[in-house]
Steps between C-alpha positions, in 0.01 A plus 500: 500500500196328650708186545779694670290719730167316523566378854542862622292707258140436398480532123167561331419551133208737452337429166365828360350610168600282206791667322436360152132419449352437159312830531819694569873481443553158341863390476639263237661252746155442654353433156786264415437310825124497434433713809169670429355665809195720511507772765296359791176685572421333834705408805433134431638529145808681631560222755481242219750692287731549799487129581584411141789749506635355825488147361650587162781708654551240775467762774561324831434786741153615608299693243221737597274673250403867481130556435397623154462849649883501519500647852834345598672587173374858528600539864852375434552645152571146389398505135638324305719345774705608798703354786438596863647407835278569799633432848315350798401851613321554164766749389600496134877454511540457125294618206638404164445707189209408274566205274588360274811721473503580872453136601829447686517186716865572592396831659227320694750244624730777626203653683418162656857463621500853645166445673610171652831655613305773685289236677798298628577550867815701556779320693 
């Protein structure tokens, strides 16, 4: 999606609270892949974890990091993950359901198409 729309839409990954820290909900695939992450206690630690995540997942779009106070995640109801589309006028034009079950990239893509169609000049 980023590759298709990246020249017209600014995509940003907001790294929020770690979903599967050692102190919380550990999942077997993480253990099998030797992914052992402690829940960051400082902003600096969270930035380090986010950077490691971006490298390991080969994320090519910009990544910003929510502070450990989780202000962004709380404001957007983003835990554990969520997709948003915000237009140039700072209006939320798409708010996906909470993930992981509500994580629906196809719905976001339809919202992108609809938003771009509205912005095209009418003949």
